[in-house]
N, C-alpha and C positions, 0 to 999 in steps of 0.2 A: 433980874433974875431970869436964868435961862433953864427951861425944862427940856429934857430929851429923854427918848425912848431907845432902847438897843436891844436887840434880840439875844440873850446870853443867859447864863446861869450865875447865880451868886454863891458865895460861901456860906457855909452852915452859921458862923457867927452873925453875919450880916441878916441872914434870914431869922435867926433867934431875935434879934433886937427890932426887926420889923413885926414880929409875929406879937412880941411883948407891947409894943407901940400900939398896935391894932386892938388891944385888949377891950376897949370901949365898944368896938364894933362887932366884933365876933364873941363876946362873952356869953352871949345866949348859945352860940352852938357849942363853945367850950363846956358849958354846963351839961347840954344835952348829950355830947358824944365824949366828954371826958377831955381835958385839956391836953393830955399827952397823946391821946389818941388823935384829935384833931390835929395837933401840931405835927405828927407824923405823917398824917394824910396829906396835908399842905406840902410838907417838904418832898414826899413822894411825887405829888402831882407836879410840883416845881421841876423835879428831875426827869419825869417820863413826858412830859408835854413841852412844847414850844413856849418860851417864857420872854417876856419883856422886861427889862429893868428899867426903873423909872429914876431919873436923876434930877436935883435941883442942884444948879451951881457945881455939879460934879460929886454930890454927896447922895448915895442911894435912899430914896425915899420911899419906893414901892415896888412890887414884882406883880405882874399879870400871868398866869399860866393860861394858855388859850390854844384853841384849834379852829382852823377854818372849816366851816360847814356849810352845807346849802339850806336855805329856809326859803319857801315861797319862790323857788326858782332863781333865788339871789346867793351871793357869796357873802356870808357873814361871819363875824368874829364872834366865837362862842368862849366867855370867859369861864375859867375854873380858879377858884380861888383866888380873886385878887386880893393882895394884902397891902394896905398902905400904912406906912409910918410917919414920924416927924422929921422935919429937915434938921439942920446942923444946931438951928436954934431953938428946937422942940416945938416948933409950930406945925399945924397939919393944914393951915391955910392955902398952902400951894396947890392943894386938891381944887379949891375953889377959885382958882386965878385964871384969868384970861390967857395968860402962857401956858398953863396946863391944857387948856382948851384947844390952843392953835397947835401945840405939840401932838396931841391926842389925833386932831382932825389931821394932820400931815401924816401920821403914823398909818391912820386907815386909809387915806387916799394911796400911799405906798403900797399898802396890802391890797388895795382895790376891793374893799369890801364896802357893802351897802348899809351896815348896821352891825349891831352888837347884841348878843344875847347874853343876859345875866340871869341866873336862877338863884333864888335866896328866899329866906323865910321873911314873909310880908311885915310881920312885926318886929324885926330886928333892927338895931340902931344902923347897921349896914344898908339895908333897903331904905329904911327911912332917909338916910343922906342922900342916897341915889334919887329918890324921889324929889327931894327938896332941890337938888342940882338940876336935874333933868328934866322934870316934869314941866316945869315953867318955860321951857325951849329957849332958854337964854344962852345956850352954848350951842354946838355944832350939831344937835340932834333936833329933829323935827318932832318927835314925839316919843313916848314912853308908853306902850300898850302891855297889857296884861293879857297872857294867853295860858291855857293849861299846859302843864309841863309836857304833856304826851305829845302836843303839837310843836312845842319847841325844841324838844330834845329826847326823842323816843329812845335813843340809844342809852341814855342815863336816867331816864324816868323813875325806874324802879330803885336807883341808888339813892334817892333823896327821901326824907321823912314825906308821910302823908299830909301833914300840917303844913308844908310849903306851898301856900296858896297864891302866892304872889310871883309870877315867872313873867319876865318883861324882855321884850324886844325893842330896842331902842333904834330907829332908823336915823340915818344921817341925814343932815339936810342937804338940800342940793346946792351945790356952788355953781358960781357963773362966770 
């Protein structure tokens, strides 16, 4: 299995496929915002911000919209609407693979960022999956710490619902 990241945009049919495949993880937000409204917001974010396409063996399995920001005096990657789908066999296990972690680490090292900011509903399946994957420290992050949204993302703080109580900074583990 080969996982790769490339900074690029995807076409709308591929975006629609990923959006549909991510249903289990973003369904709570679809219900809150409305499916079409959220879908349009994700598509606009993908086209207005820098984006990484994630591929497994040449097949698009995800997109990550982002910007580089400063947090606590360090350069970090701030995710906006990561959307992860299935591989060509219909599996999402690639997200939990060592190959994904290695490709992710290499991407972060190439960007020279010291960590990643992700903002989300603490009760959502997406944040639950993040906690399961990263909180145990089994990948290339040393910790996953909750912060008030105003500290992590003052620019965007007012654009998130007040019930978004779980806001996370995940710092990259030091490599030798």
